[in-house]
C-alpha positions as CSV (number, residue, x, y, z in Angstrom):
1,M,0.0,-0.3,-0.3
2,S,1.6,3.3,-0.9
3,Q,0.4,6.8,0.6
4,S,-0.3,9.1,-2.5
5,G,2.5,12.0,-2.2
6,S,4.7,10.9,0.7
7,N,7.9,8.9,0.5
8,P,9.3,7.9,3.1
9,A,12.6,7.6,2.1
10,T,12.4,11.0,1.2
11,V,14.4,13.3,3.3
12,Q,14.2,16.7,3.3
13,K,17.1,19.2,3.8
14,P,16.7,22.5,5.8
15,K,16.3,24.5,3.5
16,T,19.9,27.6,4.7
17,R,20.7,30.7,3.5
18,R,23.7,32.1,2.8
19,K,23.9,35.6,3.8
20,I,25.6,37.3,0.6
21,T,27.8,40.0,1.4
22,K,28.2,43.1,-1.2
23,P,32.2,43.7,-2.6
24,P,33.7,46.8,-0.5
25,M,33.8,49.4,-1.9
26,F,36.1,52.0,-3.8
27,R,36.3,55.8,-4.0
28,V,38.0,57.1,-7.8
29,L,39.7,60.5,-6.6
30,L,40.2,62.9,-9.6
31,H,43.9,65.0,-7.9
32,N,44.1,68.4,-9.7
33,D,47.3,69.4,-11.7
34,D,48.2,72.5,-13.2
35,Y,48.1,71.3,-16.8
36,T,45.0,69.2,-17.7
37,S,42.1,71.7,-18.7
38,M,38.7,72.1,-17.3
39,D,37.7,70.5,-20.1
40,F,39.4,67.7,-20.7
41,V,38.4,66.7,-16.9
42,V,34.2,67.3,-17.5
43,D,34.6,65.4,-20.9
44,I,36.7,62.1,-18.5
45,L,33.4,62.5,-16.5
46,R,30.9,62.4,-18.6
47,S,32.8,59.4,-21.0
48,I,33.7,57.5,-18.4
49,F,32.3,58.0,-15.3
50,R,28.8,58.4,-17.1
51,K,28.1,61.3,-15.1
52,S,25.5,64.7,-16.2
53,E,26.8,68.1,-17.3
54,T,26.3,69.2,-14.3
55,E,27.8,67.0,-11.5
56,A,30.9,66.2,-13.9
57,V,31.0,69.9,-13.8
58,Q,30.3,69.8,-9.9
59,I,33.5,66.9,-9.6
60,M,35.4,69.2,-11.6
61,L,35.6,72.6,-9.8
62,N,35.6,69.8,-6.3
63,V,38.9,69.1,-8.0
64,H,40.3,72.5,-9.1
65,Y,39.7,74.3,-5.9
66,Q,40.6,71.5,-3.0
67,G,42.7,69.2,-5.0
68,I,40.6,66.6,-5.3
69,G,37.3,65.2,-6.3
70,V,34.9,61.6,-6.0
71,A,34.4,60.1,-9.5
72,G,32.6,57.3,-7.8
73,L,32.3,55.0,-6.5
74,Y,32.4,51.4,-6.9
75,P,33.5,47.9,-6.4
76,A,37.5,47.3,-6.9
77,Q,37.7,45.5,-10.3
78,T,35.9,48.0,-11.6
79,A,37.7,51.1,-9.9
80,E,41.1,49.9,-11.2
81,T,39.5,50.0,-15.1
82,K,38.8,52.8,-14.6
83,I,41.2,54.5,-13.0
84,R,43.5,53.1,-16.5
85,S,41.7,54.4,-18.7
86,V,41.4,57.3,-17.2
87,H,45.4,57.9,-17.1
88,S,44.9,56.0,-20.7
89,R,43.2,58.4,-22.4
90,A,45.1,61.6,-20.8
91,R,48.0,60.6,-21.6
92,D,46.7,59.3,-25.4
93,N,46.2,63.5,-25.0
94,G,49.2,65.3,-22.9
95,Y,47.4,65.5,-20.0
96,P,49.7,64.3,-16.7
97,L,46.0,63.9,-14.8
98,R,46.2,61.6,-11.7
99,C,42.9,58.8,-11.2
100,S,43.6,57.2,-7.5
101,M,41.1,55.0,-5.1
102,E,40.8,54.6,-1.6
103,P,38.1,52.7,0.5
104,E,35.6,53.7,1.5
């Protein structure tokens, strides 16, 4: 005689929940110098960091007046890729623009 829907040999394991942790985030920073044009910095912020014109200008002004500006907050690998893109584009255009990252 079998009971429909149940099998005494089947043991169900309790479901375990894995805690998903967010990756550590890093601030990507642009550093002021005496040579890189403000327009170039705005272009970098718009094209590499996908900032609006208004955001890009505000960040550029922070870089200009405070010596440093936060371009964005990203996981480590993304931050490193963006930094390489900035350095490559700056070098190709003859600018010494420097970019770095720090933990959030």
